[in-house]
C-alpha positions as CSV (number, residue, x, y, z in Angstrom):
1,M,-60.5,-5.3,-29.0
2,A,-56.9,-4.1,-29.0
3,R,-54.3,-6.4,-27.5
4,R,-51.7,-5.0,-25.1
5,P,-48.1,-5.9,-25.9
6,T,-46.5,-8.2,-23.3
7,R,-43.0,-8.3,-24.7
8,T,-40.3,-6.7,-22.5
9,D,-36.8,-5.5,-23.2
10,D,-35.3,-7.9,-20.6
11,W,-35.5,-11.2,-22.4
12,G,-32.6,-13.3,-23.6
13,F,-29.0,-12.4,-24.1
14,P,-27.8,-9.7,-24.8
15,R,-29.9,-7.6,-22.6
16,W,-31.5,-4.9,-24.6
17,R,-31.3,-2.2,-22.0
18,S,-28.4,-1.3,-19.8
19,Y,-27.6,-3.0,-16.5
20,G,-28.8,-1.1,-13.5
21,S,-31.7,0.5,-15.3
22,E,-34.5,-1.4,-13.5
23,R,-38.0,-0.2,-14.0
24,G,-38.8,0.1,-10.3
25,A,-37.7,2.9,-8.0
26,T,-34.2,2.6,-6.7
27,K,-33.9,2.0,-3.0
28,V,-31.7,4.4,-1.2
29,R,-30.7,4.0,2.4
30,M,-30.6,7.3,4.2
31,C,-27.9,8.3,6.6
32,D,-28.6,7.0,10.2
33,R,-27.6,10.4,11.7
34,H,-30.6,12.2,13.0
35,G,-31.7,15.0,10.7
36,C,-29.4,14.1,7.8
37,G,-31.0,13.8,4.4
38,Q,-28.0,12.4,2.5
39,A,-27.6,8.8,1.2
40,G,-26.1,6.5,3.8
41,D,-23.7,4.4,1.8
42,C,-20.8,4.2,4.3
43,P,-21.2,1.3,6.8
44,A,-19.7,1.6,10.3
45,P,-19.8,-1.0,13.1
46,K,-22.1,-0.3,16.0
47,A,-19.8,-2.1,18.5
48,P,-16.6,-4.2,18.4
49,N,-17.3,-7.8,17.3
50,N,-20.8,-6.9,16.4
51,P,-22.2,-7.5,12.9
52,A,-24.7,-4.7,13.2
53,R,-23.8,-1.6,11.2
54,W,-24.7,2.1,11.1
55,Y,-25.0,3.5,7.6
56,F,-23.7,7.1,7.4
57,C,-23.1,9.6,4.6
58,E,-19.5,10.4,3.9
59,A,-19.3,13.5,6.2
60,H,-20.9,11.7,9.2
61,A,-18.8,8.5,8.6
62,A,-15.7,10.7,8.8
63,E,-17.0,12.2,12.1
64,Y,-17.8,8.8,13.5
65,N,-14.4,7.3,12.5
66,R,-12.5,10.2,14.0
67,N,-13.8,9.1,17.5
68,W,-13.7,5.3,16.9
69,D,-11.4,3.3,19.1
70,Y,-10.9,-0.1,17.6
71,F,-9.5,-1.6,20.8
72,Q,-12.1,-0.2,23.1
73,G,-13.1,-2.6,26.0
74,L,-10.2,-4.9,25.4
75,T,-7.4,-5.7,27.8
76,P,-3.9,-4.9,26.6
77,E,-3.3,-8.7,25.9
78,E,-6.5,-9.0,23.9
79,A,-5.6,-5.8,22.0
80,A,-2.1,-7.2,21.2
81,E,-3.6,-10.5,20.1
82,R,-6.1,-8.7,17.8
83,E,-3.4,-6.6,16.3
84,A,-1.3,-9.6,15.6
85,Q,-4.2,-11.3,14.0
86,E,-4.8,-8.3,11.8
87,Q,-1.1,-8.2,10.8
88,R,-1.3,-11.9,9.9
89,D,-4.4,-11.4,7.8
90,A,-2.9,-8.4,6.0
91,K,0.5,-10.0,5.4
92,A,-0.3,-10.9,1.8
93,Y,-0.9,-7.3,0.9
94,G,2.5,-6.4,2.4
95,E,4.1,-9.1,0.2
96,A,2.5,-7.6,-2.9
97,K,4.1,-4.2,-2.0
98,F,7.3,-5.4,-3.5
99,Y,5.9,-5.1,-7.0
100,G,5.0,-1.5,-6.5
101,W,8.3,0.0,-7.7
102,G,7.1,-0.2,-11.3
103,G,10.2,1.0,-13.0
104,S,13.0,-0.4,-15.2
105,G,15.0,-2.9,-13.4
106,D,16.0,-6.5,-13.5
107,G,12.9,-7.8,-11.7
108,S,14.7,-8.2,-8.4
109,R,15.9,-4.6,-7.9
110,S,14.3,-1.2,-8.4
111,R,15.4,1.4,-10.9
112,D,17.0,3.4,-8.0
113,E,18.9,0.3,-6.8
114,M,20.2,-0.3,-10.4
115,H,21.3,3.3,-10.6
116,A,23.1,3.0,-7.2
117,L,24.9,-0.1,-8.4
118,D,26.0,1.8,-11.6
119,I,27.4,4.6,-9.4
120,L,29.4,2.2,-7.3
121,E,30.5,0.4,-10.6
122,L,28.9,-2.9,-9.7
123,E,27.1,-5.6,-11.7
124,S,23.3,-6.0,-11.2
125,D,23.8,-9.3,-9.3
126,A,26.2,-7.8,-6.7
127,S,25.5,-8.6,-3.1
128,F,25.2,-6.1,-0.3
129,E,28.6,-7.1,0.9
130,D,30.0,-6.2,-2.5
131,A,28.3,-2.8,-2.2
132,K,29.9,-2.2,1.2
133,L,33.3,-2.9,-0.2
134,A,32.8,-0.7,-3.3
135,W,31.5,2.1,-1.1
136,R,34.6,1.9,1.2
137,R,36.9,1.9,-1.9
138,V,35.2,5.0,-3.3
139,A,35.2,6.7,0.2
140,K,38.9,6.1,0.7
141,A,39.7,7.5,-2.8
142,C,37.3,10.4,-2.9
143,H,36.8,11.6,0.7
144,P,37.1,15.4,0.8
145,D,39.7,15.2,3.6
146,V,41.9,12.8,1.5
147,A,41.5,14.3,-2.0
148,R,41.6,18.1,-1.2
149,D,43.0,19.0,-4.6
150,D,40.3,17.3,-6.6
151,A,37.1,19.4,-7.0
152,D,35.1,16.5,-8.3
153,A,36.1,14.2,-5.4
154,A,33.5,15.6,-3.0
155,D,30.8,15.2,-5.6
156,R,31.8,11.6,-6.3
157,F,31.8,11.0,-2.6
158,R,28.3,12.4,-2.1
159,K,27.0,10.3,-5.0
160,A,28.6,7.2,-3.6
161,Q,27.2,7.9,-0.1
162,A,23.7,8.4,-1.5
163,A,23.9,5.2,-3.6
164,F,25.0,3.2,-0.5
165,E,22.1,4.6,1.5
166,V,19.7,3.4,-1.3
167,L,21.2,0.0,-1.3
168,R,21.2,-0.2,2.5
169,A,17.5,0.7,2.8
170,A,16.7,-1.9,0.1
171,E,18.6,-4.5,2.0
172,D,16.8,-3.6,5.3
173,R,13.5,-4.0,3.5
174,R,14.5,-7.4,2.1
175,K,15.6,-8.5,5.6
176,L,12.2,-7.4,7.1
177,M,10.3,-9.2,4.3
178,N,12.3,-12.4,4.8
179,E,11.8,-12.3,8.6
180,G,8.1,-11.8,8.0
181,M,7.9,-14.8,5.6
182,A,10.0,-16.9,8.0
183,G,7.4,-16.2,10.7
184,N,4.7,-18.1,8.8
């Protein structure tokens, strides 16, 4: 009598077959939209504050979300409270945004800020007040109304103006971030 082999490929470590290659049939949840035959892999809430979910295909999830009102049925005070809670929960992601500049710099300033400081002839550790003073100095010397004879003066003035705008926007972002951290 022939003996049937009982050994499988799943024993021990390492696994002898790839992960996700189970022998049984893969269970696929179908889209909850009536008549749709696509896989329903996009969960959508059935109602606010309800853990029950619909499972739609990508096309029907987009259609559903287009009409979804997150604050439906809430008073304006409750909606404002929920929005504030969502902002508090998401604050850590906003703080991580600082590292998104991903360019050469000194770690505290972006590449654009460093270039702006070079245009205004400032060191990398210069404050925003130093940048204001340097911009005023360049503006007084190179303004097209003051230096009418110099053809390069208007170009230097435009570069200094653009550099100051970059530094001002960065300073505004830092103030907003610091106010957000102080609110904790």
